[in-house]
PyMOL CGO cylinders between C-alpha atoms (Angstrom):
from pymol import cmd
from pymol.cgo import CYLINDER

trace = [
    CYLINDER, 25.39, 9.38, 69.37, 27.76, 9.56, 66.41, 0.3, 1, 1, 1, 1, 1, 1,
    CYLINDER, 27.76, 9.56, 66.41, 29.40, 6.25, 67.36, 0.3, 1, 1, 1, 1, 1, 1,
    CYLINDER, 29.40, 6.25, 67.36, 26.03, 4.59, 66.89, 0.3, 1, 1, 1, 1, 1, 1,
    CYLINDER, 26.03, 4.59, 66.89, 25.97, 5.92, 63.31, 0.3, 1, 1, 1, 1, 1, 1,
    CYLINDER, 25.97, 5.92, 63.31, 29.45, 4.67, 62.38, 0.3, 1, 1, 1, 1, 1, 1,
    CYLINDER, 29.45, 4.67, 62.38, 28.21, 1.29, 61.04, 0.3, 1, 1, 1, 1, 1, 1,
    CYLINDER, 28.21, 1.29, 61.04, 25.84, 3.15, 58.71, 0.3, 1, 1, 1, 1, 1, 1,
    CYLINDER, 25.84, 3.15, 58.71, 28.69, 5.34, 57.45, 0.3, 1, 1, 1, 1, 1, 1,
    CYLINDER, 28.69, 5.34, 57.45, 30.82, 2.22, 56.88, 0.3, 1, 1, 1, 1, 1, 1,
    CYLINDER, 30.82, 2.22, 56.88, 28.00, 0.49, 55.04, 0.3, 1, 1, 1, 1, 1, 1,
    CYLINDER, 28.00, 0.49, 55.04, 27.33, 3.55, 52.84, 0.3, 1, 1, 1, 1, 1, 1,
    CYLINDER, 27.33, 3.55, 52.84, 31.02, 3.98, 52.04, 0.3, 1, 1, 1, 1, 1, 1,
    CYLINDER, 31.02, 3.98, 52.04, 31.39, 0.30, 51.09, 0.3, 1, 1, 1, 1, 1, 1,
    CYLINDER, 31.39, 0.30, 51.09, 28.16, 0.07, 49.11, 0.3, 1, 1, 1, 1, 1, 1,
    CYLINDER, 28.16, 0.07, 49.11, 28.23, -0.45, 45.35, 0.3, 1, 1, 1, 1, 1, 1,
    CYLINDER, 28.23, -0.45, 45.35, 26.95, 3.11, 44.89, 0.3, 1, 1, 1, 1, 1, 1,
    CYLINDER, 26.95, 3.11, 44.89, 29.74, 4.54, 47.05, 0.3, 1, 1, 1, 1, 1, 1,
    CYLINDER, 29.74, 4.54, 47.05, 32.39, 2.40, 45.41, 0.3, 1, 1, 1, 1, 1, 1,
    CYLINDER, 32.39, 2.40, 45.41, 31.18, 3.12, 41.86, 0.3, 1, 1, 1, 1, 1, 1,
    CYLINDER, 31.18, 3.12, 41.86, 31.10, 6.90, 42.33, 0.3, 1, 1, 1, 1, 1, 1,
    CYLINDER, 31.10, 6.90, 42.33, 34.38, 6.99, 44.27, 0.3, 1, 1, 1, 1, 1, 1,
    CYLINDER, 34.38, 6.99, 44.27, 36.21, 4.90, 41.65, 0.3, 1, 1, 1, 1, 1, 1,
    CYLINDER, 36.21, 4.90, 41.65, 34.93, 6.92, 38.71, 0.3, 1, 1, 1, 1, 1, 1,
    CYLINDER, 34.93, 6.92, 38.71, 36.61, 10.08, 37.45, 0.3, 1, 1, 1, 1, 1, 1,
    CYLINDER, 36.61, 10.08, 37.45, 33.30, 11.23, 35.97, 0.3, 1, 1, 1, 1, 1, 1,
    CYLINDER, 33.30, 11.23, 35.97, 30.48, 10.48, 38.41, 0.3, 1, 1, 1, 1, 1, 1,
    CYLINDER, 30.48, 10.48, 38.41, 31.30, 12.78, 41.33, 0.3, 1, 1, 1, 1, 1, 1,
    CYLINDER, 31.30, 12.78, 41.33, 31.82, 15.91, 39.19, 0.3, 1, 1, 1, 1, 1, 1,
    CYLINDER, 31.82, 15.91, 39.19, 28.60, 15.20, 37.28, 0.3, 1, 1, 1, 1, 1, 1,
    CYLINDER, 28.60, 15.20, 37.28, 26.68, 14.68, 40.52, 0.3, 1, 1, 1, 1, 1, 1,
    CYLINDER, 26.68, 14.68, 40.52, 28.17, 17.84, 42.00, 0.3, 1, 1, 1, 1, 1, 1,
    CYLINDER, 28.17, 17.84, 42.00, 27.20, 19.80, 38.89, 0.3, 1, 1, 1, 1, 1, 1,
    CYLINDER, 27.20, 19.80, 38.89, 23.56, 18.73, 39.28, 0.3, 1, 1, 1, 1, 1, 1,
    CYLINDER, 23.56, 18.73, 39.28, 23.73, 19.25, 43.05, 0.3, 1, 1, 1, 1, 1, 1,
    CYLINDER, 23.73, 19.25, 43.05, 25.04, 22.81, 42.78, 0.3, 1, 1, 1, 1, 1, 1,
    CYLINDER, 25.04, 22.81, 42.78, 22.75, 23.71, 39.89, 0.3, 1, 1, 1, 1, 1, 1,
    CYLINDER, 22.75, 23.71, 39.89, 19.71, 22.48, 41.83, 0.3, 1, 1, 1, 1, 1, 1,
    CYLINDER, 19.71, 22.48, 41.83, 20.89, 24.30, 44.95, 0.3, 1, 1, 1, 1, 1, 1,
    CYLINDER, 20.89, 24.30, 44.95, 21.20, 27.48, 42.88, 0.3, 1, 1, 1, 1, 1, 1,
    CYLINDER, 21.20, 27.48, 42.88, 17.61, 27.11, 41.66, 0.3, 1, 1, 1, 1, 1, 1,
    CYLINDER, 17.61, 27.11, 41.66, 16.43, 26.36, 45.19, 0.3, 1, 1, 1, 1, 1, 1,
    CYLINDER, 16.43, 26.36, 45.19, 18.21, 29.42, 46.56, 0.3, 1, 1, 1, 1, 1, 1,
    CYLINDER, 18.21, 29.42, 46.56, 16.85, 31.53, 43.70, 0.3, 1, 1, 1, 1, 1, 1,
    CYLINDER, 16.85, 31.53, 43.70, 13.24, 30.59, 44.35, 0.3, 1, 1, 1, 1, 1, 1,
    CYLINDER, 13.24, 30.59, 44.35, 13.78, 30.96, 48.09, 0.3, 1, 1, 1, 1, 1, 1,
    CYLINDER, 13.78, 30.96, 48.09, 15.34, 34.41, 47.74, 0.3, 1, 1, 1, 1, 1, 1,
    CYLINDER, 15.34, 34.41, 47.74, 12.58, 35.64, 45.43, 0.3, 1, 1, 1, 1, 1, 1,
    CYLINDER, 12.58, 35.64, 45.43, 9.78, 34.35, 47.64, 0.3, 1, 1, 1, 1, 1, 1,
    CYLINDER, 9.78, 34.35, 47.64, 11.49, 35.48, 50.85, 0.3, 1, 1, 1, 1, 1, 1,
    CYLINDER, 11.49, 35.48, 50.85, 12.08, 38.98, 49.51, 0.3, 1, 1, 1, 1, 1, 1,
    CYLINDER, 12.08, 38.98, 49.51, 8.39, 39.09, 48.61, 0.3, 1, 1, 1, 1, 1, 1,
    CYLINDER, 8.39, 39.09, 48.61, 7.49, 37.94, 52.12, 0.3, 1, 1, 1, 1, 1, 1,
    CYLINDER, 7.49, 37.94, 52.12, 9.67, 40.72, 53.51, 0.3, 1, 1, 1, 1, 1, 1,
    CYLINDER, 9.67, 40.72, 53.51, 7.88, 43.23, 51.28, 0.3, 1, 1, 1, 1, 1, 1,
    CYLINDER, 7.88, 43.23, 51.28, 11.02, 44.20, 49.37, 0.3, 1, 1, 1, 1, 1, 1,
    CYLINDER, 11.02, 44.20, 49.37, 10.06, 43.11, 45.83, 0.3, 1, 1, 1, 1, 1, 1,
    CYLINDER, 10.06, 43.11, 45.83, 6.96, 42.43, 43.74, 0.3, 1, 1, 1, 1, 1, 1,
    CYLINDER, 6.96, 42.43, 43.74, 4.69, 44.07, 46.30, 0.3, 1, 1, 1, 1, 1, 1,
    CYLINDER, 4.69, 44.07, 46.30, 1.62, 43.83, 44.06, 0.3, 1, 1, 1, 1, 1, 1,
    CYLINDER, 1.62, 43.83, 44.06, 2.15, 40.12, 43.36, 0.3, 1, 1, 1, 1, 1, 1,
    CYLINDER, 2.15, 40.12, 43.36, 0.02, 37.97, 45.70, 0.3, 1, 1, 1, 1, 1, 1,
    CYLINDER, 0.02, 37.97, 45.70, 2.26, 35.68, 47.75, 0.3, 1, 1, 1, 1, 1, 1,
    CYLINDER, 2.26, 35.68, 47.75, 0.20, 32.51, 47.14, 0.3, 1, 1, 1, 1, 1, 1,
    CYLINDER, 0.20, 32.51, 47.14, 0.28, 33.10, 43.39, 0.3, 1, 1, 1, 1, 1, 1,
    CYLINDER, 0.28, 33.10, 43.39, 4.06, 33.61, 43.37, 0.3, 1, 1, 1, 1, 1, 1,
    CYLINDER, 4.06, 33.61, 43.37, 4.53, 30.55, 45.57, 0.3, 1, 1, 1, 1, 1, 1,
    CYLINDER, 4.53, 30.55, 45.57, 2.37, 28.47, 43.23, 0.3, 1, 1, 1, 1, 1, 1,
    CYLINDER, 2.37, 28.47, 43.23, 4.38, 29.63, 40.20, 0.3, 1, 1, 1, 1, 1, 1,
    CYLINDER, 4.38, 29.63, 40.20, 7.69, 28.79, 41.90, 0.3, 1, 1, 1, 1, 1, 1,
    CYLINDER, 7.69, 28.79, 41.90, 6.57, 25.53, 43.53, 0.3, 1, 1, 1, 1, 1, 1,
    CYLINDER, 6.57, 25.53, 43.53, 7.57, 23.19, 40.66, 0.3, 1, 1, 1, 1, 1, 1,
    CYLINDER, 7.57, 23.19, 40.66, 11.04, 24.75, 40.52, 0.3, 1, 1, 1, 1, 1, 1,
    CYLINDER, 11.04, 24.75, 40.52, 11.44, 24.56, 44.27, 0.3, 1, 1, 1, 1, 1, 1,
    CYLINDER, 11.44, 24.56, 44.27, 10.12, 21.01, 44.50, 0.3, 1, 1, 1, 1, 1, 1,
    CYLINDER, 10.12, 21.01, 44.50, 12.29, 19.62, 41.72, 0.3, 1, 1, 1, 1, 1, 1,
    CYLINDER, 12.29, 19.62, 41.72, 15.37, 21.41, 43.01, 0.3, 1, 1, 1, 1, 1, 1,
    CYLINDER, 15.37, 21.41, 43.01, 14.87, 19.95, 46.51, 0.3, 1, 1, 1, 1, 1, 1,
    CYLINDER, 14.87, 19.95, 46.51, 14.47, 16.47, 44.98, 0.3, 1, 1, 1, 1, 1, 1,
    CYLINDER, 14.47, 16.47, 44.98, 17.65, 16.82, 42.90, 0.3, 1, 1, 1, 1, 1, 1,
    CYLINDER, 17.65, 16.82, 42.90, 19.66, 18.30, 45.79, 0.3, 1, 1, 1, 1, 1, 1,
    CYLINDER, 19.66, 18.30, 45.79, 18.64, 15.46, 48.12, 0.3, 1, 1, 1, 1, 1, 1,
    CYLINDER, 18.64, 15.46, 48.12, 19.18, 12.70, 45.55, 0.3, 1, 1, 1, 1, 1, 1,
    CYLINDER, 19.18, 12.70, 45.55, 22.55, 13.94, 44.27, 0.3, 1, 1, 1, 1, 1, 1,
    CYLINDER, 22.55, 13.94, 44.27, 23.68, 14.78, 47.80, 0.3, 1, 1, 1, 1, 1, 1,
    CYLINDER, 23.68, 14.78, 47.80, 22.83, 11.31, 49.07, 0.3, 1, 1, 1, 1, 1, 1,
    CYLINDER, 22.83, 11.31, 49.07, 24.75, 9.66, 46.25, 0.3, 1, 1, 1, 1, 1, 1,
    CYLINDER, 24.75, 9.66, 46.25, 27.76, 11.93, 46.84, 0.3, 1, 1, 1, 1, 1, 1,
    CYLINDER, 27.76, 11.93, 46.84, 27.57, 11.14, 50.55, 0.3, 1, 1, 1, 1, 1, 1,
    CYLINDER, 27.57, 11.14, 50.55, 27.79, 7.41, 49.79, 0.3, 1, 1, 1, 1, 1, 1,
    CYLINDER, 27.79, 7.41, 49.79, 30.99, 7.98, 47.82, 0.3, 1, 1, 1, 1, 1, 1,
    CYLINDER, 30.99, 7.98, 47.82, 32.81, 9.49, 50.79, 0.3, 1, 1, 1, 1, 1, 1,
    CYLINDER, 32.81, 9.49, 50.79, 30.83, 8.58, 53.88, 0.3, 1, 1, 1, 1, 1, 1,
    CYLINDER, 30.83, 8.58, 53.88, 33.87, 7.69, 55.99, 0.3, 1, 1, 1, 1, 1, 1,
    CYLINDER, 33.87, 7.69, 55.99, 35.51, 11.02, 55.09, 0.3, 1, 1, 1, 1, 1, 1,
    CYLINDER, 35.51, 11.02, 55.09, 32.37, 12.83, 56.23, 0.3, 1, 1, 1, 1, 1, 1,
    CYLINDER, 32.37, 12.83, 56.23, 32.02, 10.93, 59.50, 0.3, 1, 1, 1, 1, 1, 1,
    CYLINDER, 32.02, 10.93, 59.50, 34.33, 13.22, 61.52, 0.3, 1, 1, 1, 1, 1, 1,
    CYLINDER, 34.33, 13.22, 61.52, 33.78, 16.34, 59.39, 0.3, 1, 1, 1, 1, 1, 1,
    CYLINDER, 33.78, 16.34, 59.39, 32.28, 19.10, 61.56, 0.3, 1, 1, 1, 1, 1, 1,
    CYLINDER, 32.28, 19.10, 61.56, 31.12, 21.08, 58.51, 0.3, 1, 1, 1, 1, 1, 1,
    CYLINDER, 31.12, 21.08, 58.51, 29.24, 18.02, 57.26, 0.3, 1, 1, 1, 1, 1, 1,
    CYLINDER, 29.24, 18.02, 57.26, 27.50, 17.65, 60.62, 0.3, 1, 1, 1, 1, 1, 1,
    CYLINDER, 27.50, 17.65, 60.62, 26.55, 21.32, 60.63, 0.3, 1, 1, 1, 1, 1, 1,
    CYLINDER, 26.55, 21.32, 60.63, 25.24, 20.99, 57.07, 0.3, 1, 1, 1, 1, 1, 1,
    CYLINDER, 25.24, 20.99, 57.07, 23.10, 17.99, 58.03, 0.3, 1, 1, 1, 1, 1, 1,
    CYLINDER, 23.10, 17.99, 58.03, 21.61, 19.80, 61.04, 0.3, 1, 1, 1, 1, 1, 1,
    CYLINDER, 21.61, 19.80, 61.04, 20.86, 22.83, 58.88, 0.3, 1, 1, 1, 1, 1, 1,
    CYLINDER, 20.86, 22.83, 58.88, 19.50, 20.66, 56.05, 0.3, 1, 1, 1, 1, 1, 1,
    CYLINDER, 19.50, 20.66, 56.05, 17.08, 18.78, 58.30, 0.3, 1, 1, 1, 1, 1, 1,
    CYLINDER, 17.08, 18.78, 58.30, 16.10, 22.06, 59.97, 0.3, 1, 1, 1, 1, 1, 1,
    CYLINDER, 16.10, 22.06, 59.97, 15.55, 23.74, 56.60, 0.3, 1, 1, 1, 1, 1, 1,
    CYLINDER, 15.55, 23.74, 56.60, 13.42, 20.85, 55.33, 0.3, 1, 1, 1, 1, 1, 1,
    CYLINDER, 13.42, 20.85, 55.33, 11.29, 20.78, 58.48, 0.3, 1, 1, 1, 1, 1, 1,
    CYLINDER, 11.29, 20.78, 58.48, 10.93, 24.58, 58.41, 0.3, 1, 1, 1, 1, 1, 1,
    CYLINDER, 10.93, 24.58, 58.41, 10.10, 24.54, 54.70, 0.3, 1, 1, 1, 1, 1, 1,
    CYLINDER, 10.10, 24.54, 54.70, 7.43, 21.84, 54.85, 0.3, 1, 1, 1, 1, 1, 1,
    CYLINDER, 7.43, 21.84, 54.85, 5.99, 22.59, 58.30, 0.3, 1, 1, 1, 1, 1, 1,
    CYLINDER, 5.99, 22.59, 58.30, 5.98, 26.41, 58.32, 0.3, 1, 1, 1, 1, 1, 1,
    CYLINDER, 5.98, 26.41, 58.32, 7.20, 28.18, 55.18, 0.3, 1, 1, 1, 1, 1, 1,
    CYLINDER, 7.20, 28.18, 55.18, 4.83, 26.44, 52.75, 0.3, 1, 1, 1, 1, 1, 1,
    CYLINDER, 4.83, 26.44, 52.75, 1.89, 27.03, 55.08, 0.3, 1, 1, 1, 1, 1, 1,
    CYLINDER, 1.89, 27.03, 55.08, 2.67, 30.76, 55.24, 0.3, 1, 1, 1, 1, 1, 1,
    CYLINDER, 2.67, 30.76, 55.24, 3.19, 31.25, 51.49, 0.3, 1, 1, 1, 1, 1, 1,
    CYLINDER, 3.19, 31.25, 51.49, 0.01, 29.40, 50.59, 0.3, 1, 1, 1, 1, 1, 1,
    CYLINDER, 0.01, 29.40, 50.59, -2.24, 31.59, 52.74, 0.3, 1, 1, 1, 1, 1, 1,
    CYLINDER, -2.24, 31.59, 52.74, -3.46, 35.07, 52.00, 0.3, 1, 1, 1, 1, 1, 1,
    CYLINDER, -3.46, 35.07, 52.00, -1.29, 37.80, 53.47, 0.3, 1, 1, 1, 1, 1, 1,
    CYLINDER, -1.29, 37.80, 53.47, -4.22, 39.50, 55.20, 0.3, 1, 1, 1, 1, 1, 1,
    CYLINDER, -4.22, 39.50, 55.20, -5.01, 36.36, 57.21, 0.3, 1, 1, 1, 1, 1, 1,
    CYLINDER, -5.01, 36.36, 57.21, -1.57, 36.24, 58.87, 0.3, 1, 1, 1, 1, 1, 1,
    CYLINDER, -1.57, 36.24, 58.87, 0.43, 38.43, 61.17, 0.3, 1, 1, 1, 1, 1, 1,
    CYLINDER, 0.43, 38.43, 61.17, 3.23, 40.45, 59.59, 0.3, 1, 1, 1, 1, 1, 1,
    CYLINDER, 3.23, 40.45, 59.59, 5.67, 38.90, 62.08, 0.3, 1, 1, 1, 1, 1, 1,
    CYLINDER, 5.67, 38.90, 62.08, 4.77, 35.36, 60.97, 0.3, 1, 1, 1, 1, 1, 1,
    CYLINDER, 4.77, 35.36, 60.97, 5.27, 36.34, 57.33, 0.3, 1, 1, 1, 1, 1, 1,
    CYLINDER, 5.27, 36.34, 57.33, 8.63, 37.96, 58.00, 0.3, 1, 1, 1, 1, 1, 1,
    CYLINDER, 8.63, 37.96, 58.00, 9.75, 35.00, 60.13, 0.3, 1, 1, 1, 1, 1, 1,
    CYLINDER, 9.75, 35.00, 60.13, 9.04, 32.69, 57.18, 0.3, 1, 1, 1, 1, 1, 1,
    CYLINDER, 9.04, 32.69, 57.18, 11.16, 34.84, 54.86, 0.3, 1, 1, 1, 1, 1, 1,
    CYLINDER, 11.16, 34.84, 54.86, 14.09, 35.34, 57.21, 0.3, 1, 1, 1, 1, 1, 1,
    CYLINDER, 14.09, 35.34, 57.21, 14.04, 31.73, 58.44, 0.3, 1, 1, 1, 1, 1, 1,
    CYLINDER, 14.04, 31.73, 58.44, 14.10, 30.31, 54.91, 0.3, 1, 1, 1, 1, 1, 1,
    CYLINDER, 14.10, 30.31, 54.91, 16.99, 32.56, 53.88, 0.3, 1, 1, 1, 1, 1, 1,
    CYLINDER, 16.99, 32.56, 53.88, 19.09, 31.80, 56.97, 0.3, 1, 1, 1, 1, 1, 1,
    CYLINDER, 19.09, 31.80, 56.97, 18.52, 28.04, 56.85, 0.3, 1, 1, 1, 1, 1, 1,
    CYLINDER, 18.52, 28.04, 56.85, 18.96, 27.43, 53.11, 0.3, 1, 1, 1, 1, 1, 1,
    CYLINDER, 18.96, 27.43, 53.11, 21.98, 29.73, 52.78, 0.3, 1, 1, 1, 1, 1, 1,
    CYLINDER, 21.98, 29.73, 52.78, 23.38, 28.05, 55.89, 0.3, 1, 1, 1, 1, 1, 1,
    CYLINDER, 23.38, 28.05, 55.89, 23.05, 24.68, 54.15, 0.3, 1, 1, 1, 1, 1, 1,
    CYLINDER, 23.05, 24.68, 54.15, 24.90, 26.02, 51.12, 0.3, 1, 1, 1, 1, 1, 1,
    CYLINDER, 24.90, 26.02, 51.12, 27.68, 27.65, 53.15, 0.3, 1, 1, 1, 1, 1, 1,
    CYLINDER, 27.68, 27.65, 53.15, 28.20, 24.62, 55.36, 0.3, 1, 1, 1, 1, 1, 1,
    CYLINDER, 28.20, 24.62, 55.36, 28.30, 22.43, 52.27, 0.3, 1, 1, 1, 1, 1, 1,
    CYLINDER, 28.30, 22.43, 52.27, 30.99, 24.57, 50.67, 0.3, 1, 1, 1, 1, 1, 1,
    CYLINDER, 30.99, 24.57, 50.67, 33.05, 24.44, 53.85, 0.3, 1, 1, 1, 1, 1, 1,
    CYLINDER, 33.05, 24.44, 53.85, 33.11, 20.62, 53.96, 0.3, 1, 1, 1, 1, 1, 1,
    CYLINDER, 33.11, 20.62, 53.96, 36.16, 20.40, 51.74, 0.3, 1, 1, 1, 1, 1, 1,
    CYLINDER, 36.16, 20.40, 51.74, 37.91, 23.47, 53.11, 0.3, 1, 1, 1, 1, 1, 1,
    CYLINDER, 37.91, 23.47, 53.11, 37.25, 23.64, 56.83, 0.3, 1, 1, 1, 1, 1, 1,
    CYLINDER, 37.25, 23.64, 56.83, 36.50, 20.02, 57.71, 0.3, 1, 1, 1, 1, 1, 1,
]
cmd.load_cgo(trace, "trace")
């Protein structure tokens, strides 16, 4: 499977975006700054909403209202994380090709995005009384595990390989 992706990794690494970022002393750190800042916002909104789903904070705050208030922050942070991450990937695609931490991060990232858009958002937009407590708790725990997993796997790319 991964051998079939090698030409894509080569293309990304040799692209003008990859070459420009890789050959600049400024671009990668700037991209990483935006990437980590957006991830921090994403994790912050996820933690707050997940703790509410688990009934640990803001118990009087309706979940749909809190989700609506946090949605712009969550949406923009996902967009910035994906955009900056893609550009950083291009700058070192061949380094990431055999990196197990990178592969784990990608599996967790795609899982987190699918979970977020297919399940989590559906749960947080509906009234609490119309859902089972187990479904609500699953949304909170699942979001925390997946998004923190993405962050941890991302940090391990440079250290574990």
